[in-house]
Each structure stands twice: as C-alpha cells, then as structure tokens.
Residue, then its C-alpha position, 0 to 999 in steps of 0.5 A: x166562634x160563637x160561644x152558645x150556653x158555654x161551648x165554643x162553637x166554630x161559625x160558618x158565615x156566609x160571604x156575599x159575593x159580587x154577583x149573583x148566582x148562575x142561573x140558565x141563559x135565556x132563551x129567544x121565545x123560538x129556536x132551532x127555525x123555530x121548530x122550537x119554542x125557547x122555554x123548550x129546550x130551556x131544562x136541557x141546557x146548564x146554568x151559566x153566564x151566555x147563550x148563543x143559537x146557532x143555526x142558517x136557513x132550513x133549507x135541504x133540497x140536494x142528497x148530503x144538503x145538512x143543516x145544524x142547530x146548537x144551543x151553546x152556553x159558555x160556548x159548551x154545545x149542550x142540545x143539538x137538532x140535525x137534518x139530513x137528505x138522503x137519496x136513497x131510505x137504505x143511506x138513513x141508519x143509527x148505528x154510531x149511536x149504538x154506543x149510546x143503546x137506542x131503543x126504538x121509539x114511536x116517533x116518524x119511521x126508523x125512530x130511536x130514543x137512548x138517554x140523552x137523544x132520538x132519532x128518525x127518519x121522513x120520507x118526502x118523497x118515495x122511490x120509485x124504484x131501487x135504484x131511483x132517488x127519491x127524499x128522506x129527510x134524517x133527523x135528530x135532537x140531541x142533549x149535552x152534557x149533565x142532562x137528567x134521564x128521566x126528563x130527557x126520556x119524558x120530551x125528547x119523543x116530544x121535541x122528535x115530533x115537533x121537528x118531524x113536523x116542522x121538517x115536513x112542513x118547510x120542507x113541503x113533504x106529505x103528511x105535514 
C-alpha cells in the first residue's frame, strides 16, 4: 500500500523471476534439408525453451516414398514441410485440407493455400500414357498452432515456392 496525497492506494509490484522471459528458440542457419533459412521459419514458432528439427536425407526414389521435416518447440510440432513421390498425377489431391477452406494458389501445379499452410505439386517426369507411370512430387508446408493468419498468408507462398525449387533441384526435375 502507498499513501499518495492522503489516499491509500494498492501498489502492484512486479517480482523478479529467476528465468528470462521465454523467447522463440534460435534455429540453425538452414533447416529442412537446407530448403529454408532458419530466419524464414522462425516467425511461425512460438516462444519456448527448446527447438528441434527432424529431417533425414531428401530422397524420393519410388512411388509413395515421402520425406517430412518437422520443427518442434518444446516437443510440439509447429512447422512442417512434406514431400511425396507419386507415379500418376491423378493420385495427387488435397481433399484432406478441405476443412481448412483452401483457395487456389499460383505456385506449381494445382496449388492451394489455407490459413496455416499451402500445397502444390511438380512434374518431374510426365506419364507417357494413362497407364505408364511418371514422377510427380506432392509438396506442402504447414504452420501448426497459433499463427498470425495475415502473416502466414503473405509468407507461406514464398516458402512453398522455395520448397518446390529445392525439390526440383534435388530430384533433378526439369525446370529446376
């Protein structure tokens, strides 16, 4: 309590905590197979104690092969990039994202964007006929958790474009 001009006023004192306020953990310079810079992914991460990046070698050699990179903060996935090899283009569909009300996105082929992410696919080797397999790569990036929708909508298309360029280069697809 403090007395100011004869009036007793309660005073709120902020205590000192032993730890610093939580901040977004620092990422390595390159993440997700080197497809993104750490600074590109950091804005989608919440404050926390520990960050971990889980990815392996980026190899897609046969149908249904897939690679996933996840960036976790305090053990919870907060950013994900995923690629899947398909033999036929009609196998690629994004109905699993329908509940997120996706909209068309002009990145790659059949690109879509939703509040927290985006998806597209690239043709590495087109099918010669409806029964001959080709090589199609489905790609998506997703921000998970509480995200600023406006910030995500402006940044995610660029991340997907970088991921697409990375996948084309690594998989030696035409147009890379």
